[in-house]
N, CA, C and O of each residue as an XYZ file, in Angstrom:
824
protein
N       0.749     -1.229      0.088
C       0.316      0.288      0.295
C       0.878      1.420      0.068
O       1.980      1.706      0.537
N       0.088      2.313     -0.788
C       1.209      3.652     -0.624
C       1.295      4.178      0.455
O       0.650      3.661      1.367
N       1.903      5.072      0.668
C       1.985      5.797      2.309
C       0.374      6.771      1.929
O      -0.257      6.816      0.872
N       0.113      7.423      3.195
C      -0.958      7.358      3.951
C      -0.717      9.021      4.024
O      -0.784      9.324      5.215
N      -0.464     10.200      3.210
C      -0.275     11.555      4.196
C      -0.981     12.561      4.217
O      -1.393     13.143      3.214
N      -1.281     12.992      5.815
C      -2.582     13.081      6.337
C      -1.870     14.653      6.509
O      -0.934     14.908      7.267
N      -2.646     15.740      5.498
C      -2.358     17.208      5.737
C      -4.066     18.017      5.915
O      -5.203     17.547      5.877
N      -3.644     19.115      6.073
C      -4.873     19.559      7.048
C      -5.148     21.148      6.151
O      -4.220     21.539      5.443
N      -6.179     21.827      6.213
C      -6.645     22.960      5.602
C      -6.059     24.134      6.134
O      -6.285     25.224      5.608
N      -5.272     24.009      7.203
C      -4.562     25.082      7.786
C      -4.183     24.201      9.260
O      -4.431     23.023      9.517
N      -3.524     25.190     10.063
C      -3.272     25.126     11.779
C      -4.362     24.135     12.459
O      -5.286     23.698     11.773
N      -4.258     23.876     13.496
C      -5.225     23.380     14.241
C      -6.542     23.492     14.079
O      -7.512     24.195     14.364
N      -5.912     21.673     13.004
C      -7.808     21.455     12.564
C      -7.503     19.918     12.771
O      -8.166     19.177     12.044
N      -6.867     19.484     13.392
C      -6.814     18.120     13.822
C      -6.450     17.343     13.241
O      -7.209     16.375     13.292
N      -5.397     17.156     12.486
C      -4.736     16.247     11.855
C      -3.835     15.293     12.797
O      -3.352     14.236     12.392
N      -3.715     15.661     13.750
C      -2.735     14.402     14.857
C      -3.848     13.461     15.054
O      -3.823     12.310     14.619
N      -4.752     13.930     15.668
C      -5.733     13.359     16.024
C      -6.493     12.369     14.710
O      -6.925     11.230     14.887
N      -6.514     12.985     13.637
C      -7.116     11.802     12.636
C      -5.833     10.645     12.443
O      -5.877      9.424     12.295
N      -4.682     11.612     12.517
C      -3.369     10.680     11.873
C      -3.495      9.278     12.858
O      -3.486      8.101     12.497
N      -3.621      9.873     14.291
C      -3.630      8.372     15.186
C      -4.879      7.378     14.864
O      -4.821      6.167     14.651
N      -5.952      8.169     14.885
C      -6.788      7.160     14.364
C      -6.669      6.366     13.218
O      -7.077      5.208     13.299
N      -6.031      6.896     11.816
C      -5.947      6.502     10.795
C      -4.714      5.201     10.811
O      -4.832      4.059     10.367
N      -3.556      5.820     11.471
C      -2.838      4.750     12.135
C      -3.223      3.440     12.969
O      -2.695      2.333     12.871
N      -4.113      3.770     13.687
C      -4.836      2.485     14.488
C      -5.995      1.879     13.656
O      -6.706      0.929     13.983
N      -6.041      2.510     12.674
C      -6.925      1.963     12.007
C      -6.802      0.742     10.956
O      -7.547     -0.189     10.650
N      -5.181      1.284     10.435
C      -4.904      0.454      9.670
C      -3.470     -0.632      9.888
O      -3.054     -1.430      9.048
N      -2.841     -0.352     11.402
C      -2.097     -0.879     11.948
C      -1.063     -0.665     11.272
O      -0.348     -1.527     10.762
N      -0.858      1.063     11.206
C       0.340      1.211      9.708
C       1.086      1.249     11.466
O       0.982      0.710     12.568
N       2.066      2.585     10.516
C       3.117      3.068     11.837
C       3.250      4.866     10.883
O       3.150      5.325      9.745
N       3.540      5.330     12.334
C       2.958      6.823     12.085
C       4.640      7.401     11.780
O       5.657      6.871     12.227
N       4.579      8.453     11.020
C       5.703      9.085     11.149
C       5.201     10.515     11.052
O       4.069     10.655     10.588
N       5.705     11.323     11.328
C       5.912     13.064     11.166
C       7.292     13.522     10.775
O       7.977     13.795     11.761
N       7.894     13.683      9.612
C       9.491     13.980      9.055
C       9.532     14.995      9.699
O      10.687     15.224     10.056
N       8.717     15.841     10.077
C       9.124     17.586     10.075
C       8.524     17.854     11.332
O       7.293     17.839     11.352
N       9.301     18.162     12.678
C       8.408     18.132     13.650
C       9.319     20.172     13.997
O      10.524     20.357     13.825
N       8.382     21.258     14.439
C       8.831     22.622     14.590
C       8.230     22.831     15.504
O       7.022     22.996     15.333
N       8.754     22.916     16.816
C       8.535     23.224     17.912
C       8.383     21.709     18.703
O       7.953     20.697     18.151
N       8.832     21.794     20.107
C       8.488     20.157     20.872
C       8.712     20.681     22.581
O       8.998     19.959     23.536
N       8.475     22.158     22.571
C       8.558     22.267     24.263
C       7.212     21.488     25.019
O       7.424     20.923     26.092
N       5.922     21.474     24.472
C       4.841     20.799     25.137
C       5.017     19.623     24.639
O       4.017     19.004     25.003
N       5.881     18.700     23.831
C       6.013     17.624     23.865
C       6.113     17.541     21.911
O       5.885     18.558     21.256
N       6.414     16.427     21.344
C       6.562     15.876     19.905
C       5.012     15.756     19.307
O       4.072     16.067     20.037
N       4.865     15.453     18.420
C       3.216     14.736     18.082
C       3.324     13.316     17.839
O       2.327     12.594     17.853
N       4.445     12.900     17.624
C       5.100     11.391     17.636
C       5.052     10.781     18.865
O       4.811      9.575     18.924
N       5.327     11.705     20.272
C       4.990     11.252     21.859
C       3.684     11.416     22.004
O       3.188     10.560     22.736
N       2.816     12.329     21.506
C       1.694     12.132     21.348
C       0.429     11.385     20.853
O      -0.704     11.254     21.317
N       1.163     10.870     19.536
C       0.153      9.674     18.672
C       0.895      8.120     19.291
O       0.508      6.979     19.040
N       1.945      8.500     20.072
C       2.326      7.351     20.425
C       1.725      6.581     22.242
O       1.795      5.456     22.736
N       1.271      7.687     22.638
C       0.429      7.522     23.774
C      -0.821      6.798     23.514
O      -1.557      6.165     24.271
N      -0.867      6.994     22.518
C      -2.673      6.630     22.241
C      -3.101      5.602     21.325
O      -4.171      5.530     20.720
N      -2.027      4.745     21.307
C      -1.838      3.773     19.734
C      -1.621      2.706     20.806
O      -0.748      2.733     21.674
N      -2.891      1.412     20.543
C      -2.693      0.176     21.006
C      -1.084     -0.217     21.067
O      -0.590     -0.796     22.035
N      -0.696     -0.009     20.453
C       0.739     -0.653     19.809
C       1.541      0.512     19.465
O       1.401      0.821     18.281
N       2.585      1.489     20.328
C       3.160      1.960     19.398
C       4.092      2.213     18.633
O       5.295      2.420     18.790
N       3.149      2.164     17.445
C       3.799      2.014     16.193
C       4.397      3.392     15.480
O       3.960      3.560     14.342
N       5.161      4.227     15.873
C       6.260      5.124     15.654
C       7.385      5.420     14.954
O       8.296      4.792     15.493
N       7.852      6.129     13.916
C       9.146      6.426     13.351
C       9.645      7.981     13.919
O       8.994      9.015     13.771
N      10.761      7.876     14.495
C      11.445      8.943     14.382
C      11.381      9.944     13.484
O      10.900      9.671     12.384
N      11.888     11.433     13.773
C      11.361     12.864     12.991
C      12.728     12.282     12.147
O      13.551     11.483     12.595
N      12.729     12.891     10.850
C      14.351     13.196      9.874
C      14.323     14.415     10.242
O      15.230     14.762      9.486
N      13.935     15.737     10.978
C      14.160     17.098     11.438
C      13.071     17.148     12.762
O      11.877     16.850     12.801
N      13.994     17.653     13.833
C      13.261     17.510     15.071
C      13.684     18.835     15.240
O      14.821     18.808     15.711
N      13.164     20.351     15.018
C      13.303     21.797     15.278
C      12.674     22.199     16.293
O      11.652     21.640     16.692
N      13.287     23.396     16.944
C      12.886     23.398     18.500
C      12.024     24.603     18.495
O      11.257     24.924     19.402
N      12.267     25.377     17.145
C      11.089     26.977     17.081
C       9.923     26.322     16.645
O       9.991     25.601     15.650
N       8.719     26.490     17.332
C       7.471     26.602     17.161
C       7.401     27.326     15.466
O       6.502     28.159     15.578
N       7.754     27.368     14.468
C       7.428     28.058     13.612
C       7.114     27.292     11.813
O       7.209     26.081     11.610
N       6.880     27.951     11.105
C       6.907     27.088      9.532
C       8.390     26.474      9.432
O       9.221     27.318      9.769
N       8.782     25.620      9.178
C       9.376     24.446      9.122
C      10.595     25.269      8.637
O      11.473     25.096      9.482
N      11.113     26.212      7.506
C      11.696     26.429      6.676
C      12.447     27.197      7.694
O      13.673     27.108      7.766
N      11.742     27.954      8.489
C      11.871     29.303      9.468
C      12.731     28.621     10.733
O      13.776     28.870     11.335
N      12.096     28.016     10.761
C      12.906     27.260     12.425
C      13.955     26.220     11.616
O      14.407     25.512     12.516
N      14.522     25.818     10.409
C      15.611     24.795     10.460
C      16.295     26.004      9.848
O      17.414     25.542      9.627
N      16.315     27.122      9.483
C      17.060     28.206      9.231
C      17.167     28.684     10.773
O      18.320     29.096     10.906
N      16.562     28.792     11.833
C      17.427     29.264     13.148
C      18.330     28.498     13.575
O      19.011     28.921     14.510
N      18.655     26.944     12.946
C      19.616     26.061     13.764
C      20.451     25.855     12.700
O      20.914     24.718     12.611
N      20.819     26.788     11.732
C      21.401     26.439     10.344
C      21.116     25.137      9.598
O      22.033     24.690      8.908
N      19.909     24.444      9.652
C      19.830     23.734      8.364
C      18.654     23.785      7.469
O      17.539     24.268      7.668
N      19.157     23.168      6.418
C      18.526     22.647      5.134
C      17.498     21.601      5.372
O      17.820     20.485      5.778
N      16.636     21.837      5.201
C      15.416     20.466      4.825
C      15.730     19.915      3.493
O      15.703     20.529      2.426
N      16.016     18.740      3.681
C      16.150     18.387      2.475
C      15.257     17.099      2.238
O      15.457     16.074      2.889
N      13.977     17.224      1.001
C      13.253     16.190      0.483
C      13.875     14.919      0.261
O      13.326     13.859      0.558
N      14.937     15.002     -0.224
C      15.654     13.317     -0.431
C      16.402     12.894      0.419
O      17.160     11.999      0.044
N      16.488     13.298      1.717
C      16.892     12.769      2.863
C      15.817     12.694      3.660
O      16.043     12.322      4.811
N      14.527     12.987      3.321
C      13.133     12.242      4.372
C      13.179     10.825      3.383
O      13.334      9.619      3.577
N      12.932     11.796      2.120
C      12.496     10.287      1.768
C      13.288      9.060      1.741
O      12.753      7.984      1.473
N      15.127      9.210      2.127
C      15.787      8.299      2.371
C      15.715      7.650      3.281
O      16.517      6.717      3.326
N      14.545      7.848      4.667
C      14.709      8.072      5.959
C      12.872      7.034      6.017
O      12.520      6.293      6.935
N      12.189      7.310      4.928
C      11.099      6.917      4.613
C      10.870      5.378      5.603
O      11.841      4.672      5.330
N      10.158      4.805      6.394
C       9.957      3.188      6.625
C       9.350      2.549      5.658
O       8.182      2.790      5.356
N      10.104      1.634      5.046
C       9.143      1.009      3.717
C       8.576     -0.548      4.298
O       7.827     -1.231      3.600
N       8.868     -0.827      5.150
C       8.429     -2.251      5.631
C       7.119     -2.625      5.787
O       6.771     -3.806      5.777
N       6.246     -1.549      5.952
C       4.656     -2.122      6.421
C       4.143     -0.515      5.780
O       4.749      0.439      5.292
N       2.561     -0.850      6.113
C       1.580      0.317      5.941
C       2.204      1.714      6.800
O       2.660      1.705      7.943
N       2.071      2.891      5.879
C       2.660      3.828      7.207
C       1.980      4.959      6.761
O       1.626      5.399      5.667
N       1.903      5.293      7.890
C       1.134      7.581      7.771
C       1.511      8.170      8.141
O       1.780      8.105      9.341
N       1.874      9.391      7.240
C       2.651     10.704      7.408
C       2.009     11.722      7.592
O       1.096     12.112      6.864
N       2.490     12.365      8.769
C       1.166     13.645      8.914
C       2.404     14.787      8.488
O       3.603     14.669      8.740
N       1.816     15.775      7.861
C       2.298     16.643      7.185
C       2.471     18.240      8.859
O       2.021     18.308     10.003
N       3.371     19.180      7.973
C       3.059     20.085      9.002
C       2.426     21.189      8.426
O       2.990     21.608      7.415
N       1.009     22.017      8.920
C       0.342     22.675      8.671
C      -0.519     22.315      7.320
O      -1.187     21.301      7.118
N      -0.279     23.596      6.331
C      -1.510     22.242      5.370
C      -0.005     22.646      4.025
O       1.106     23.135      4.235
N      -0.589     22.220      2.850
C      -0.040     22.112      1.563
C       1.106     22.991      1.258
O       2.097     22.448      0.769
N       1.135     24.554      1.519
C       1.933     25.332      0.870
C       3.145     26.041      2.195
O       3.991     26.934      2.166
N       2.729     25.238      3.082
C       4.079     25.440      4.235
C       5.537     24.950      3.620
O       5.813     23.814      3.234
N       6.352     26.059      3.634
C       7.768     25.802      3.177
C       8.286     24.947      4.014
O       8.160     25.009      5.237
N       8.981     23.986      3.311
C      10.204     23.321      3.956
C      11.467     23.717      3.786
O      12.406     23.490      4.550
N      11.487     24.326      2.756
C      12.979     25.134      2.509
C      12.883     26.341      1.535
O      11.772     26.846      1.698
N      13.356     26.789      0.904
C      13.365     28.510      0.173
C      12.997     27.531     -1.278
O      13.204     28.261     -2.248
N      12.659     26.528     -1.608
C      12.120     26.070     -2.914
C      10.725     24.852     -2.855
O       9.917     24.631     -3.756
N      10.800     24.182     -1.439
C       9.904     23.107     -1.694
C       9.045     23.760     -0.798
O       9.265     24.692     -0.025
N       7.641     22.869     -1.119
C       6.790     22.977     -0.136
C       6.030     21.785      0.437
O       6.211     20.854     -0.347
N       5.188     21.361      1.552
C       4.754     20.612      1.973
C       4.316     19.489      0.288
O       4.799     18.378      0.072
N       3.652     19.980     -0.329
C       3.009     19.101     -1.426
C       3.727     19.092     -1.998
O       3.287     18.447     -2.950
N       5.236     19.500     -2.348
C       6.467     18.485     -2.657
C       7.389     17.307     -2.546
O       8.249     16.726     -3.209
N       6.624     17.221     -1.067
C       7.349     16.353     -0.303
C       6.260     15.309     -0.586
O       6.590     14.238     -1.095
N       5.157     15.529     -0.324
C       3.821     14.645     -0.839
C       4.382     13.637     -2.255
O       4.634     12.453     -2.481
N       4.380     14.679     -2.835
C       4.708     14.146     -4.468
C       6.211     13.292     -4.626
O       6.263     12.319     -5.378
N       7.477     13.767     -3.815
C       8.467     13.569     -3.564
C       8.118     11.866     -2.969
O       8.582     11.044     -3.758
N       7.581     11.382     -2.053
C       7.428     10.263     -1.608
C       5.971      9.302     -2.298
O       5.799      8.084     -2.266
N       5.191     10.246     -2.819
C       4.733      8.953     -4.014
C       3.254      9.011     -2.937
O       2.741      7.932     -3.235
N       2.583      9.469     -2.184
C       1.977      9.349     -1.353
C       0.602      9.144     -2.025
O       0.567      8.932     -3.237
N      -0.550      9.197     -1.281
C      -2.215      9.463     -1.303
C      -2.718     10.466     -0.076
O      -2.033     10.386      0.943
N      -3.432     11.067     -0.058
C      -3.431     12.057      0.627
C      -4.920     12.066      0.835
O      -5.806     11.785      0.027
N      -5.038     12.578      2.509
C      -6.184     12.751      3.428
C      -6.059     14.000      3.690
O      -5.005     14.413      4.172
N      -6.914     14.683      3.473
C      -7.209     16.024      3.267
C      -8.365     16.056      4.959
O      -9.496     15.594      5.114
N      -7.396     16.844      6.025
C      -8.101     17.016      7.203
C      -8.631     18.502      7.139
O      -7.885     19.362      6.670
N     -10.147     18.902      7.684
C     -10.970     19.715      7.718
C     -11.513     20.267      8.652
O     -12.608     19.986      8.165
N     -11.829     20.893      9.717
C     -12.620     21.070     10.915
C     -13.555     21.881     10.859
O     -13.413     22.810     10.065
N     -14.573     21.826     11.514
C     -16.129     22.384     11.114
C     -16.199     23.928     11.839
O     -16.996     24.197     12.738
N     -15.246     24.853     11.293
C     -15.409     26.712     11.637
C     -16.120     27.335     10.633
O     -16.622     26.780      9.656
N     -16.145     28.533     10.914
C     -16.479     29.930     10.101
C     -15.363     29.787      9.534
O     -14.282     29.892     10.114
N     -15.582     29.427      7.859
C     -14.323     29.745      6.799
C     -13.957     28.943      6.471
O     -13.208     29.094      5.506
N     -14.168     27.506      6.972
C     -13.349     26.214      6.632
C     -13.960     25.706      5.140
O     -13.299     24.904      4.481
N     -15.311     26.236      4.619
C     -15.331     25.974      3.389
C     -14.516     27.089      2.087
O     -14.539     26.910      0.869
N     -14.117     27.763      2.541
C     -13.309     28.615      1.551
C     -11.852     27.890      1.549
O     -11.447     27.273      0.563
N     -10.849     28.073      3.166
C      -9.818     27.146      3.153
C      -9.860     25.702      2.408
O      -9.048     25.254      1.598
N     -10.996     25.128      2.897
C     -10.683     23.505      2.497
C     -10.955     23.325      0.827
O     -10.330     22.448      0.230
N     -12.201     24.452     -0.110
C     -12.146     24.807     -1.215
C     -10.690     25.225     -2.231
O     -10.406     25.072     -3.419
N     -10.042     25.782     -1.107
C      -8.538     25.963     -1.622
C      -7.840     25.239     -1.636
O      -7.190     24.983     -2.649
N      -7.705     24.644     -0.549
C      -6.658     22.999     -0.654
C      -6.923     22.237     -1.375
O      -6.032     21.629     -1.968
N      -8.339     21.962     -1.614
C      -8.750     21.212     -2.700
C      -8.123     21.488     -4.122
O      -7.577     20.627     -4.813
N      -8.312     23.068     -4.521
C      -8.254     23.504     -5.792
C      -6.424     22.845     -5.815
O      -6.108     21.927     -6.571
N      -5.494     23.464     -4.934
C      -3.961     23.108     -4.629
C      -4.000     21.651     -5.469
O      -3.788     21.525     -6.675
N      -4.275     20.758     -4.667
C      -4.273     19.476     -4.845
C      -4.809     19.158     -6.314
O      -4.148     18.179     -6.659
N      -5.437     19.403     -7.062
C      -6.146     19.399     -7.999
C      -4.827     19.886     -9.302
O      -4.295     19.185    -10.163
N      -4.681     20.995     -9.049
C      -3.571     22.184     -9.561
C      -2.262     21.330     -9.630
O      -1.479     21.557    -10.552
N      -2.037     20.554     -8.893
C      -0.751     19.570     -8.746
C      -0.522     18.232     -8.999
O       0.488     17.569     -8.768
N      -2.083     17.750     -9.744
C      -1.945     16.489     -9.729
C      -2.094     15.135     -8.063
O      -2.103     13.909     -8.176
N      -2.191     15.954     -6.679
C      -2.163     15.149     -6.232
C      -3.113     13.556     -6.269
O      -3.925     13.321     -7.164
N      -2.885     12.818     -5.402
C      -3.743     11.821     -5.353
C      -4.186     11.960     -4.065
O      -3.437     12.023     -3.089
N      -5.742     12.026     -4.024
C      -6.624     12.201     -2.707
C      -7.413     11.772     -2.504
O      -8.436     12.100     -3.105
N      -7.443     10.431     -1.202
C      -8.356      9.638     -1.127
C      -9.526     10.053     -0.543
O     -10.426      9.214     -0.573
N      -9.834     11.345      0.101
C     -10.754     11.894      0.571
C     -10.861     12.504      1.517
O      -9.919     12.296      2.282
N     -11.970     13.584      2.083
C     -11.851     13.930      3.612
C     -12.361     13.702      4.939
O     -13.546     13.428      5.132
N     -11.407     13.818      5.974
C     -12.018     13.328      7.019
C     -12.126     14.667      7.285
O     -11.367     15.585      6.975
N     -13.696     14.680      8.217
C     -13.793     16.127      9.047
C     -14.042     15.424     10.744
O     -14.285     14.327     11.246
N     -13.786     16.934     11.209
C     -13.714     16.405     13.078
C     -14.411     17.995     13.600
O     -14.675     18.981     12.911
N     -14.523     17.838     14.638
C     -15.768     19.056     15.671
C     -17.121     18.579     15.328
O     -17.674     17.571     14.888
N     -17.466     20.073     15.834
C     -18.879     19.612     15.728
C     -19.680     19.972     14.453
O     -19.594     20.935     13.692
N     -20.688     18.613     14.471
C     -21.381     18.798     13.026
C     -21.893     20.076     12.508
O     -22.123     20.995     13.294
N     -22.089     20.206     11.237
C     -22.368     21.229     10.607
C     -22.454     20.489      9.456
O     -21.929     19.421      9.142
N     -23.527     21.550      8.623
C     -23.649     21.688      6.815
C     -22.722     21.778      6.061
O     -22.853     21.475      4.875
N     -21.327     22.306      6.680
C     -20.399     22.153      5.687
C     -19.586     21.422      5.379
O     -18.590     21.872      4.811
N     -19.699     20.100      5.625
C     -18.962     18.783      5.230
C     -19.342     18.819      4.187
O     -18.479     18.727      3.314
N     -21.034     18.991      3.672
C     -21.815     18.413      2.789
C     -21.440     19.469      1.341
O     -21.357     19.086      0.174
N     -21.236     21.058      1.934
C     -20.853     22.018      1.096
C     -19.484     21.637      0.641
O     -19.168     21.696     -0.547
N     -18.865     21.339      1.359
C     -17.186     21.010      0.961
C     -17.310     20.034      0.435
O     -16.169     20.080     -0.026
N     -17.811     18.814     -0.073
C     -17.521     17.594     -0.229
C     -18.338     18.009     -1.704
O     -17.752     17.687     -2.737
N     -19.403     18.572     -1.806
C     -19.931     18.692     -3.105
C     -19.222     19.619     -4.012
O     -19.210     19.412     -5.226
N     -18.460     20.926     -3.314
C     -17.870     21.982     -4.211
C     -16.571     21.508     -4.573
O     -15.977     21.929     -5.566
N     -16.107     20.631     -3.784
C     -14.431     19.663     -3.845
C     -14.640     18.977     -4.987
O     -13.959     19.147     -5.998
N     -15.497     18.246     -4.901
C     -15.732     17.297     -5.824
C     -14.896     15.627     -4.854
O     -14.964     14.411     -5.028
N     -14.326     16.371     -4.059
C     -14.008     15.084     -3.136
C     -14.642     14.325     -2.217
O     -15.107     14.953     -1.267
N     -14.794     13.153     -2.226
C     -15.896     12.580     -1.088
C     -15.058     12.305      0.041
O     -13.861     12.045      0.167
N     -16.155     12.453      0.931
C     -16.130     11.917      2.130
C     -15.725     10.674      3.208
O     -16.704     10.033      3.592
N     -14.272     10.200      3.806
C     -14.228      9.601      4.062
C     -14.737      9.281      5.481
O     -15.098      8.160      5.839
N     -14.730      9.913      5.920
C     -15.655     10.031      7.683
C     -15.252     11.531      8.518
O     -14.467     12.455      8.301
N     -16.449     11.136      9.785
C     -16.171     12.525     10.461
C     -15.773     11.648     11.789
O     -16.203     10.541     12.111
N     -15.069     12.265     12.286
C     -14.978     12.125     13.849
C     -15.415     13.412     14.590
O     -15.446     14.624     14.380
N     -15.720     12.571     15.519
C     -16.566     13.746     16.422
C     -15.945     14.183     17.926
O     -15.230     13.619     18.755
N     -16.647     15.575     17.821
C     -15.631     16.855     18.573
C     -15.794     16.043     20.015
O     -16.773     15.636     20.640
N     -14.269     16.002     20.253
C     -13.999     15.370     21.942
C     -13.147     16.624     22.764
O     -12.501     17.487     22.170
N     -13.271     16.545     24.072
C     -12.438     17.359     25.084
C     -11.591     16.211     25.430
O     -11.145     16.370     26.566
N     -11.132     14.942     24.804
C     -10.295     14.070     25.589
C     -10.053     13.191     24.585
O     -10.524     12.054     24.596
N      -9.184     13.718     23.496
C      -9.130     12.684     22.455
C      -7.868     11.075     23.208
O      -7.007     10.406     22.635
N      -8.261     11.057     24.289
C      -7.620      9.692     24.630
C      -7.309      8.432     24.093
O      -7.886      8.234     23.024
N      -6.561      7.478     24.493
C      -6.573      5.927     23.598
C      -7.615      5.532     23.519
O      -7.888      5.134     22.386
N      -8.589      5.422     24.426
C     -10.066      4.658     24.048
C     -11.234      5.707     22.642
O     -12.170      5.461     21.881
N     -10.440      6.786     22.996
C     -11.518      7.567     21.690
C     -10.866      6.967     20.602
O     -11.540      6.321     19.800
N      -9.535      7.097     20.443
C      -9.098      6.774     19.072
C      -9.166      5.241     18.857
O      -9.594      4.904     17.754
N      -8.787      4.167     19.791
C      -9.208      3.105     19.390
C     -10.964      2.564     18.835
O     -11.413      1.762     18.016
N     -11.487      3.473     19.762
C     -13.227      3.518     19.142
C     -13.369      4.190     17.773
O     -13.840      3.645     16.775
N     -12.924      5.385     17.847
C     -13.000      5.787     16.285
C     -12.245      5.393     15.287
O     -12.457      5.819     14.152
N     -11.511      4.750     15.485
C     -10.374      3.529     14.657
C     -11.605      2.283     14.239
O     -12.034      1.958     13.132
N     -11.846      1.918     15.226
C     -12.911      0.953     14.688
C     -13.506      1.199     13.896
O     -13.411      0.694     12.777
N     -14.448      2.208     14.295
C     -15.977      2.325     13.563
C     -15.529      2.918     12.661
O     -16.550      3.481     12.265
N     -14.394      3.379     11.708
C     -14.272      4.190     10.859
C     -13.776      3.074      9.516
O     -13.970      3.228      8.310
N     -12.963      1.741     10.352
C     -12.448      0.946      9.808
C     -12.917      0.194      8.422
O     -12.269      0.176      7.376
N     -14.358     -0.501      8.687
C     -15.135     -0.822      7.282
C     -14.934     -0.222      6.402
O     -14.399     -0.652      5.380
N     -15.350      1.021      6.608
C     -15.440      1.855      5.096
C     -14.510      2.258      4.768
O     -14.326      2.527      3.581
N     -13.302      2.505      5.990
C     -11.896      3.291      5.553
C     -11.507      2.445      4.245
O     -11.474      2.990      3.142
N     -11.209      1.071      4.428
C     -10.298      0.054      3.551
C     -11.206      0.260      2.028
O     -10.502      0.012      1.049
N     -11.959      0.475      1.856
C     -13.171      1.005      0.862
C     -12.256      2.350     -0.316
O     -11.980      2.318     -1.515
N     -12.086      3.142      0.502
C     -11.131      4.271     -0.272
C      -9.652      4.613     -0.037
O      -9.223      5.757      0.119
N      -8.717      3.163     -0.028
C      -7.468      3.284     -0.206
C      -7.275      2.018     -1.111
O      -6.158      1.730     -1.541
């Protein structure tokens, strides 16, 4: 199976929660190749604590500054290399990759997250959270995917239910895989429950 790349319509839209659920559902390895900022812990640590088996792979780049990856790397005198990330990608079992921010987050002075997706030949799951403005942000993200020929498996929505999901699916022409309910406690039990719930339908999209 080709790697699955989890990207979002922006920051703080639920990518890490969705990535944990998808990893659990597929029995996959979780990998966040670029981590920028870790004062509160890394996303890899957060996900590992919520998987029934902590199947995670270490970051290719772990940067201290909580900023756009190319800026965080610049602060440390590092240049993020897509080739280095590709060389480190685990290949021995299904893989779920979490990006940083959205598709047009720069990784260096030339390449964006979308370039990394293409370099890794990954299928994309788009994460959108139900909030005022999410239709615009989601459709812009879908337009970038189409303009660059990305292979999009579908949307996973999260947050309070709204009519936005149907509108985004209709206008984008990209199908909805699942909707993850709002929770104030996305713990291991929540991840396991949601993974089991979406698992039967999920495999029909991949």
